[in-house]
Backbone atoms as SQL, in Angstrom:
CREATE TABLE atoms (id INTEGER PRIMARY KEY, chain TEXT, resi INTEGER, resn TEXT, atom TEXT, x REAL, y REAL, z REAL);
INSERT INTO atoms VALUES
  (1, 'A', 1, 'MET', 'N', 5.760, 206.519, 103.889),
  (2, 'A', 1, 'MET', 'CA', 5.974, 205.068, 104.592),
  (3, 'A', 1, 'MET', 'C', 6.017, 205.446, 106.183),
  (4, 'A', 2, 'SER', 'N', 5.433, 204.704, 107.064),
  (5, 'A', 2, 'SER', 'CA', 5.172, 205.010, 108.242),
  (6, 'A', 2, 'SER', 'C', 6.597, 204.579, 109.080),
  (7, 'A', 3, 'ALA', 'N', 6.648, 204.945, 110.319),
  (8, 'A', 3, 'ALA', 'CA', 7.664, 204.391, 110.993),
  (9, 'A', 3, 'ALA', 'C', 7.438, 203.160, 111.402),
  (10, 'A', 4, 'GLY', 'N', 8.789, 202.597, 111.468),
  (11, 'A', 4, 'GLY', 'CA', 8.787, 201.243, 111.741),
  (12, 'A', 4, 'GLY', 'C', 8.943, 200.147, 110.108),
  (13, 'A', 5, 'MET', 'N', 8.898, 200.931, 109.298),
  (14, 'A', 5, 'MET', 'CA', 8.718, 200.315, 107.834),
  (15, 'A', 5, 'MET', 'C', 9.865, 200.187, 107.189),
  (16, 'A', 6, 'VAL', 'N', 10.315, 199.330, 106.550),
  (17, 'A', 6, 'VAL', 'CA', 11.205, 199.119, 105.382),
  (18, 'A', 6, 'VAL', 'C', 10.580, 198.750, 104.185),
  (19, 'A', 7, 'GLY', 'N', 10.307, 199.737, 103.503),
  (20, 'A', 7, 'GLY', 'CA', 10.024, 199.371, 102.130),
  (21, 'A', 7, 'GLY', 'C', 8.260, 198.971, 101.723),
  (22, 'A', 8, 'GLY', 'N', 7.544, 199.145, 102.544),
  (23, 'A', 8, 'GLY', 'CA', 6.312, 199.262, 102.421),
  (24, 'A', 8, 'GLY', 'C', 5.222, 198.998, 103.966),
  (25, 'A', 9, 'ASP', 'N', 4.221, 199.064, 103.765),
  (26, 'A', 9, 'ASP', 'CA', 3.161, 198.967, 104.576),
  (27, 'A', 9, 'ASP', 'C', 1.961, 197.527, 104.460),
  (28, 'A', 10, 'ASP', 'N', 2.205, 196.659, 105.243),
  (29, 'A', 10, 'ASP', 'CA', 1.125, 195.708, 105.215),
  (30, 'A', 10, 'ASP', 'C', 0.654, 195.765, 106.630),
  (31, 'A', 11, 'GLY', 'N', 0.970, 196.283, 107.764),
  (32, 'A', 11, 'GLY', 'CA', 0.570, 195.917, 108.951),
  (33, 'A', 11, 'GLY', 'C', 1.630, 195.132, 109.744),
  (34, 'A', 12, 'PRO', 'N', 1.548, 195.229, 111.151),
  (35, 'A', 12, 'PRO', 'CA', 2.335, 194.650, 111.802),
  (36, 'A', 12, 'PRO', 'C', 1.980, 193.264, 112.300),
  (37, 'A', 13, 'VAL', 'N', 3.055, 192.183, 112.854),
  (38, 'A', 13, 'VAL', 'CA', 2.696, 191.151, 113.405),
  (39, 'A', 13, 'VAL', 'C', 3.389, 191.491, 114.684),
  (40, 'A', 14, 'HIS', 'N', 2.991, 191.206, 115.867),
  (41, 'A', 14, 'HIS', 'CA', 4.025, 190.948, 116.869),
  (42, 'A', 14, 'HIS', 'C', 4.223, 189.763, 117.453),
  (43, 'A', 15, 'PRO', 'N', 5.483, 189.503, 118.092),
  (44, 'A', 15, 'PRO', 'CA', 5.801, 188.131, 118.671),
  (45, 'A', 15, 'PRO', 'C', 4.819, 187.518, 119.163),
  (46, 'A', 16, 'GLY', 'N', 4.637, 186.253, 118.874),
  (47, 'A', 16, 'GLY', 'CA', 3.459, 185.380, 119.573),
  (48, 'A', 16, 'GLY', 'C', 2.277, 185.305, 118.561),
  (49, 'A', 17, 'VAL', 'N', 2.161, 185.999, 117.689),
  (50, 'A', 17, 'VAL', 'CA', 1.115, 185.850, 116.605),
  (51, 'A', 17, 'VAL', 'C', 1.537, 185.301, 115.555),
  (52, 'A', 18, 'ALA', 'N', 0.875, 183.948, 115.161),
  (53, 'A', 18, 'ALA', 'CA', 0.820, 183.199, 114.265),
  (54, 'A', 18, 'ALA', 'C', 0.749, 183.294, 112.625),
  (55, 'A', 19, 'VAL', 'N', -0.419, 184.225, 112.706),
  (56, 'A', 19, 'VAL', 'CA', -0.458, 184.719, 111.176),
  (57, 'A', 19, 'VAL', 'C', 0.761, 185.554, 110.832),
  (58, 'A', 20, 'PRO', 'N', 1.491, 185.348, 109.868),
  (59, 'A', 20, 'PRO', 'CA', 2.585, 186.125, 109.127),
  (60, 'A', 20, 'PRO', 'C', 1.900, 187.350, 108.432),
  (61, 'A', 21, 'CYS', 'N', 2.563, 188.092, 108.451),
  (62, 'A', 21, 'CYS', 'CA', 2.211, 190.084, 107.892),
  (63, 'A', 21, 'CYS', 'C', 2.129, 189.486, 106.117),
  (64, 'A', 22, 'GLY', 'N', 1.875, 190.396, 105.630),
  (65, 'A', 22, 'GLY', 'CA', 1.695, 190.474, 104.223),
  (66, 'A', 22, 'GLY', 'C', 3.001, 189.975, 103.293),
  (67, 'A', 23, 'HIS', 'N', 4.386, 190.833, 103.928),
  (68, 'A', 23, 'HIS', 'CA', 5.257, 190.620, 103.693),
  (69, 'A', 23, 'HIS', 'C', 5.874, 189.196, 103.745),
  (70, 'A', 24, 'CYS', 'N', 5.560, 188.782, 104.898),
  (71, 'A', 24, 'CYS', 'CA', 6.460, 187.141, 105.079),
  (72, 'A', 24, 'CYS', 'C', 5.368, 186.435, 104.244),
  (73, 'A', 25, 'SER', 'N', 4.346, 186.748, 104.077),
  (74, 'A', 25, 'SER', 'CA', 3.417, 185.941, 103.609),
  (75, 'A', 25, 'SER', 'C', 3.864, 185.552, 101.814),
  (76, 'A', 26, 'ARG', 'N', 4.309, 186.699, 101.170),
  (77, 'A', 26, 'ARG', 'CA', 4.911, 186.921, 99.982),
  (78, 'A', 26, 'ARG', 'C', 6.257, 186.133, 99.883),
  (79, 'A', 27, 'ALA', 'N', 7.010, 186.251, 101.028),
  (80, 'A', 27, 'ALA', 'CA', 8.197, 185.874, 100.946),
  (81, 'A', 27, 'ALA', 'C', 8.116, 184.376, 100.713),
  (82, 'A', 28, 'ALA', 'N', 7.068, 183.639, 101.964),
  (83, 'A', 28, 'ALA', 'CA', 6.910, 182.740, 101.964),
  (84, 'A', 28, 'ALA', 'C', 6.281, 181.614, 100.764),
  (85, 'A', 29, 'ARG', 'N', 5.887, 182.517, 99.709),
  (86, 'A', 29, 'ARG', 'CA', 5.830, 181.890, 98.719),
  (87, 'A', 29, 'ARG', 'C', 6.737, 182.159, 97.758),
  (88, 'A', 30, 'GLY', 'N', 7.796, 182.459, 97.953),
  (89, 'A', 30, 'GLY', 'CA', 8.645, 182.564, 97.161),
  (90, 'A', 30, 'GLY', 'C', 8.959, 183.731, 96.159),
  (91, 'A', 31, 'GLN', 'N', 8.199, 184.895, 96.638),
  (92, 'A', 31, 'GLN', 'CA', 8.197, 186.188, 96.138),
  (93, 'A', 31, 'GLN', 'C', 9.571, 187.178, 96.306),
  (94, 'A', 32, 'ARG', 'N', 10.292, 187.817, 96.157),
  (95, 'A', 32, 'ARG', 'CA', 11.251, 188.296, 96.555),
  (96, 'A', 32, 'ARG', 'C', 10.628, 189.991, 96.540),
  (97, 'A', 33, 'THR', 'N', 10.285, 190.083, 97.851),
  (98, 'A', 33, 'THR', 'CA', 9.803, 191.590, 98.386),
  (99, 'A', 33, 'THR', 'C', 10.762, 192.622, 98.475),
  (100, 'A', 34, 'GLY', 'N', 11.766, 192.248, 99.102),
  (101, 'A', 34, 'GLY', 'CA', 12.549, 193.291, 99.376),
  (102, 'A', 34, 'GLY', 'C', 12.021, 194.320, 100.533),
  (103, 'A', 35, 'ARG', 'N', 10.606, 194.035, 101.108),
  (104, 'A', 35, 'ARG', 'CA', 10.140, 194.641, 101.944),
  (105, 'A', 35, 'ARG', 'C', 10.060, 193.908, 103.434),
  (106, 'A', 36, 'TYR', 'N', 10.086, 194.703, 104.570),
  (107, 'A', 36, 'TYR', 'CA', 10.107, 194.332, 106.163),
  (108, 'A', 36, 'TYR', 'C', 9.349, 195.206, 106.667),
  (109, 'A', 37, 'HIS', 'N', 8.623, 194.304, 107.778),
  (110, 'A', 37, 'HIS', 'CA', 7.984, 195.345, 108.700),
  (111, 'A', 37, 'HIS', 'C', 8.430, 195.120, 109.933),
  (112, 'A', 38, 'LEU', 'N', 9.155, 196.438, 110.264),
  (113, 'A', 38, 'LEU', 'CA', 10.179, 196.461, 111.695),
  (114, 'A', 38, 'LEU', 'C', 9.264, 195.924, 113.128),
  (115, 'A', 39, 'HIS', 'N', 8.001, 195.880, 112.668),
  (116, 'A', 39, 'HIS', 'CA', 7.391, 195.144, 114.270),
  (117, 'A', 39, 'HIS', 'C', 6.944, 193.775, 114.015),
  (118, 'A', 40, 'CYS', 'N', 7.309, 193.114, 112.920),
  (119, 'A', 40, 'CYS', 'CA', 6.878, 192.006, 112.532),
  (120, 'A', 40, 'CYS', 'C', 8.588, 191.118, 113.090),
  (121, 'A', 41, 'VAL', 'N', 8.354, 190.244, 113.882),
  (122, 'A', 41, 'VAL', 'CA', 9.764, 189.514, 114.508),
  (123, 'A', 41, 'VAL', 'C', 10.483, 188.521, 113.194),
  (124, 'A', 42, 'ARG', 'N', 9.169, 188.292, 112.190),
  (125, 'A', 42, 'ARG', 'CA', 9.856, 187.223, 111.069),
  (126, 'A', 42, 'ARG', 'C', 10.700, 187.957, 110.278),
  (127, 'A', 43, 'CYS', 'N', 9.698, 189.235, 109.892),
  (128, 'A', 43, 'CYS', 'CA', 10.546, 190.226, 108.996),
  (129, 'A', 43, 'CYS', 'C', 11.750, 191.004, 109.481),
  (130, 'A', 44, 'CYS', 'N', 11.891, 190.982, 110.694),
  (131, 'A', 44, 'CYS', 'CA', 13.194, 191.356, 111.314),
  (132, 'A', 44, 'CYS', 'C', 14.208, 190.676, 111.010),
  (133, 'A', 45, 'ALA', 'N', 14.060, 188.822, 111.209),
  (134, 'A', 45, 'ALA', 'CA', 15.067, 188.062, 111.150),
  (135, 'A', 45, 'ALA', 'C', 15.252, 187.795, 109.325),
  (136, 'A', 46, 'ARG', 'N', 14.342, 187.873, 108.810),
  (137, 'A', 46, 'ARG', 'CA', 14.753, 188.123, 107.531),
  (138, 'A', 46, 'ARG', 'C', 15.645, 189.091, 106.949),
  (139, 'A', 47, 'LEU', 'N', 15.106, 189.909, 107.301),
  (140, 'A', 47, 'LEU', 'CA', 16.147, 191.442, 107.053),
  (141, 'A', 47, 'LEU', 'C', 17.264, 191.256, 107.477),
  (142, 'A', 48, 'VAL', 'N', 17.789, 190.618, 108.634),
  (143, 'A', 48, 'VAL', 'CA', 18.767, 190.392, 109.350),
  (144, 'A', 48, 'VAL', 'C', 19.719, 189.550, 108.474),
  (145, 'A', 49, 'ARG', 'N', 18.736, 188.523, 108.039),
  (146, 'A', 49, 'ARG', 'CA', 19.649, 187.290, 107.382),
  (147, 'A', 49, 'ARG', 'C', 19.840, 187.639, 105.779),
  (148, 'A', 50, 'SER', 'N', 19.369, 188.741, 105.188),
  (149, 'A', 50, 'SER', 'CA', 19.421, 189.174, 103.958),
  (150, 'A', 50, 'SER', 'C', 21.012, 189.820, 103.534),
  (151, 'A', 51, 'CYS', 'N', 21.426, 189.975, 105.232),
  (152, 'A', 51, 'CYS', 'CA', 22.694, 190.697, 105.092),
  (153, 'A', 51, 'CYS', 'C', 23.840, 189.769, 105.223),
  (154, 'A', 52, 'ARG', 'N', 23.836, 188.809, 105.082),
  (155, 'A', 52, 'ARG', 'CA', 24.439, 187.529, 105.090),
  (156, 'A', 52, 'ARG', 'C', 25.433, 187.546, 104.202),
  (157, 'A', 53, 'PRO', 'N', 26.715, 187.376, 104.300),
  (158, 'A', 53, 'PRO', 'CA', 27.558, 186.825, 105.581),
  (159, 'A', 53, 'PRO', 'C', 28.459, 188.288, 106.039),
  (160, 'A', 54, 'TRP', 'N', 27.838, 189.311, 105.733),
  (161, 'A', 54, 'TRP', 'CA', 28.427, 190.140, 106.126),
  (162, 'A', 54, 'TRP', 'C', 27.937, 190.985, 107.745),
  (163, 'A', 55, 'ARG', 'N', 28.837, 190.457, 108.454),
  (164, 'A', 55, 'ARG', 'CA', 28.450, 190.471, 109.981),
  (165, 'A', 55, 'ARG', 'C', 28.099, 192.066, 110.557),
  (166, 'A', 56, 'GLU', 'N', 29.383, 192.981, 109.763),
  (167, 'A', 56, 'GLU', 'CA', 28.856, 194.597, 110.347),
  (168, 'A', 56, 'GLU', 'C', 27.461, 194.861, 109.655),
  (169, 'A', 57, 'ALA', 'N', 26.987, 194.464, 108.650),
  (170, 'A', 57, 'ALA', 'CA', 25.749, 194.911, 108.070),
  (171, 'A', 57, 'ALA', 'C', 24.685, 193.981, 108.988),
  (172, 'A', 58, 'GLN', 'N', 24.740, 193.054, 109.602),
  (173, 'A', 58, 'GLN', 'CA', 23.832, 192.244, 110.132),
  (174, 'A', 58, 'GLN', 'C', 23.402, 193.060, 111.578),
  (175, 'A', 59, 'GLU', 'N', 24.519, 193.524, 112.270),
  (176, 'A', 59, 'GLU', 'CA', 24.591, 194.535, 113.279),
  (177, 'A', 59, 'GLU', 'C', 23.947, 195.571, 113.091),
  (178, 'A', 60, 'ALA', 'N', 24.438, 195.835, 112.102),
  (179, 'A', 60, 'ALA', 'CA', 23.655, 197.330, 111.445),
  (180, 'A', 60, 'ALA', 'C', 22.020, 197.333, 111.710),
  (181, 'A', 61, 'MET', 'N', 21.785, 196.217, 111.102),
  (182, 'A', 61, 'MET', 'CA', 20.273, 195.915, 110.646),
  (183, 'A', 61, 'MET', 'C', 19.499, 196.020, 112.157),
  (184, 'A', 62, 'LEU', 'N', 20.068, 194.931, 112.961),
  (185, 'A', 62, 'LEU', 'CA', 19.859, 194.753, 114.527),
  (186, 'A', 62, 'LEU', 'C', 19.687, 196.257, 115.370),
  (187, 'A', 63, 'ALA', 'N', 20.952, 197.120, 114.697),
  (188, 'A', 63, 'ALA', 'CA', 20.717, 198.102, 115.454),
  (189, 'A', 63, 'ALA', 'C', 19.197, 199.172, 115.030),
  (190, 'A', 64, 'LEU', 'N', 19.300, 199.093, 113.808),
  (191, 'A', 64, 'LEU', 'CA', 18.031, 199.898, 113.097),
  (192, 'A', 64, 'LEU', 'C', 16.652, 199.102, 113.782),
  (193, 'A', 65, 'ILE', 'N', 16.871, 197.985, 114.015),
  (194, 'A', 65, 'ILE', 'CA', 15.176, 197.379, 114.573),
  (195, 'A', 65, 'ILE', 'C', 15.286, 197.919, 116.100),
  (196, 'A', 66, 'ALA', 'N', 16.390, 198.112, 116.769),
  (197, 'A', 66, 'ALA', 'CA', 16.274, 198.132, 118.243),
  (198, 'A', 66, 'ALA', 'C', 15.742, 199.814, 118.540),
  (199, 'A', 67, 'ARG', 'N', 15.840, 200.687, 117.270),
  (200, 'A', 67, 'ARG', 'CA', 15.764, 202.089, 117.412),
  (201, 'A', 67, 'ARG', 'C', 14.043, 202.280, 117.354),
  (202, 'A', 68, 'GLN', 'N', 13.506, 201.313, 116.771),
  (203, 'A', 68, 'GLN', 'CA', 12.078, 201.218, 116.250),
  (204, 'A', 68, 'GLN', 'C', 11.146, 201.388, 117.851),
  (205, 'A', 69, 'PRO', 'N', 10.214, 202.080, 117.942),
  (206, 'A', 69, 'PRO', 'CA', 9.441, 201.805, 119.016),
  (207, 'A', 69, 'PRO', 'C', 8.139, 200.589, 118.925),
  (208, 'A', 70, 'GLY', 'N', 8.208, 200.029, 119.681),
  (209, 'A', 70, 'GLY', 'CA', 7.432, 198.530, 119.644),
  (210, 'A', 70, 'GLY', 'C', 8.122, 197.584, 118.827),
  (211, 'A', 71, 'ARG', 'N', 9.457, 197.748, 118.921),
  (212, 'A', 71, 'ARG', 'CA', 9.807, 196.583, 117.806),
  (213, 'A', 71, 'ARG', 'C', 10.125, 195.481, 118.647),
  (214, 'A', 72, 'PRO', 'N', 10.564, 194.335, 117.930),
  (215, 'A', 72, 'PRO', 'CA', 10.802, 192.668, 118.663),
  (216, 'A', 72, 'PRO', 'C', 11.881, 192.937, 119.235),
  (217, 'A', 73, 'SER', 'N', 12.136, 192.155, 120.295),
  (218, 'A', 73, 'SER', 'CA', 13.756, 192.278, 121.140),
  (219, 'A', 73, 'SER', 'C', 14.983, 191.465, 120.347),
  (220, 'A', 74, 'LYS', 'N', 15.971, 191.573, 120.369),
  (221, 'A', 74, 'LYS', 'CA', 17.117, 191.507, 119.754),
  (222, 'A', 74, 'LYS', 'C', 16.860, 189.794, 119.683),
  (223, 'A', 75, 'ALA', 'N', 16.900, 189.539, 121.181),
  (224, 'A', 75, 'ALA', 'CA', 16.284, 188.133, 121.301),
  (225, 'A', 75, 'ALA', 'C', 15.815, 187.215, 120.180),
  (226, 'A', 76, 'ASP', 'N', 14.308, 187.989, 120.451),
  (227, 'A', 76, 'ASP', 'CA', 13.418, 187.152, 119.786),
  (228, 'A', 76, 'ASP', 'C', 13.632, 187.254, 118.372),
  (229, 'A', 77, 'VAL', 'N', 14.387, 188.134, 117.762),
  (230, 'A', 77, 'VAL', 'CA', 15.063, 188.438, 116.425),
  (231, 'A', 77, 'VAL', 'C', 15.735, 187.206, 116.229),
  (232, 'A', 78, 'ILE', 'N', 16.672, 186.980, 116.979),
  (233, 'A', 78, 'ILE', 'CA', 17.865, 185.844, 117.040),
  (234, 'A', 78, 'ILE', 'C', 16.933, 184.820, 116.898),
  (235, 'A', 79, 'GLU', 'N', 16.401, 184.284, 118.020),
  (236, 'A', 79, 'GLU', 'CA', 15.310, 183.209, 117.968),
  (237, 'A', 79, 'GLU', 'C', 14.705, 182.849, 116.538),
  (238, 'A', 80, 'ALA', 'N', 13.942, 183.877, 116.147),
  (239, 'A', 80, 'ALA', 'CA', 13.127, 183.750, 114.562),
  (240, 'A', 80, 'ALA', 'C', 14.265, 183.454, 113.707),
  (241, 'A', 81, 'LEU', 'N', 15.373, 184.093, 113.480),
  (242, 'A', 81, 'LEU', 'CA', 16.709, 183.905, 112.611),
  (243, 'A', 81, 'LEU', 'C', 16.992, 182.519, 112.573),
  (244, 'A', 82, 'ARG', 'N', 16.791, 181.796, 113.876),
  (245, 'A', 82, 'ARG', 'CA', 17.267, 180.257, 113.929),
  (246, 'A', 82, 'ARG', 'C', 16.395, 179.526, 113.609),
  (247, 'A', 83, 'ALA', 'N', 15.022, 179.868, 113.765),
  (248, 'A', 83, 'ALA', 'CA', 14.031, 179.066, 113.256),
  (249, 'A', 83, 'ALA', 'C', 13.659, 178.982, 111.663),
  (250, 'A', 84, 'LEU', 'N', 14.104, 180.376, 110.998),
  (251, 'A', 84, 'LEU', 'CA', 14.154, 180.373, 109.459),
  (252, 'A', 84, 'LEU', 'C', 15.327, 179.412, 109.127),
  (253, 'A', 85, 'ASP', 'N', 16.504, 179.555, 109.702),
  (254, 'A', 85, 'ASP', 'CA', 17.561, 178.403, 108.938),
  (255, 'A', 85, 'ASP', 'C', 16.979, 177.116, 109.298),
  (256, 'A', 86, 'GLU', 'N', 16.486, 176.831, 110.178),
  (257, 'A', 86, 'GLU', 'CA', 16.230, 175.444, 110.759),
  (258, 'A', 86, 'GLU', 'C', 15.410, 174.877, 109.592),
  (259, 'A', 87, 'THR', 'N', 14.319, 175.858, 109.223),
  (260, 'A', 87, 'THR', 'CA', 13.276, 175.390, 108.433),
  (261, 'A', 87, 'THR', 'C', 13.618, 175.639, 106.939),
  (262, 'A', 88, 'GLY', 'N', 14.153, 176.380, 106.912),
  (263, 'A', 88, 'GLY', 'CA', 15.164, 176.938, 105.361),
  (264, 'A', 88, 'GLY', 'C', 13.994, 177.881, 104.806),
  (265, 'A', 89, 'ALA', 'N', 12.873, 178.513, 105.571),
  (266, 'A', 89, 'ALA', 'CA', 11.956, 179.144, 105.054),
  (267, 'A', 89, 'ALA', 'C', 12.670, 180.404, 104.345),
  (268, 'A', 90, 'ALA', 'N', 11.538, 181.350, 103.816),
  (269, 'A', 90, 'ALA', 'CA', 12.247, 182.491, 102.994),
  (270, 'A', 90, 'ALA', 'C', 12.150, 183.576, 104.256);
């Protein structure tokens, strides 16, 4: 497993790119993947959301993301998390 990955490798998606990564695409189709690419802001948001309602676990995932080189910012992840909540997306 390469740096910045939790559970697999389908390639990164950087903030501002409209095309979701492979993990996000599968999640959008309703497939439970349990895989997250830590350079993909939507994957990061899904990872943090998967820890709900445990606030400490959410903070731990944000800290994990923050340690990765090339990762999205905490503000970007929180913005993506709000967008996922608004749309009800996977």
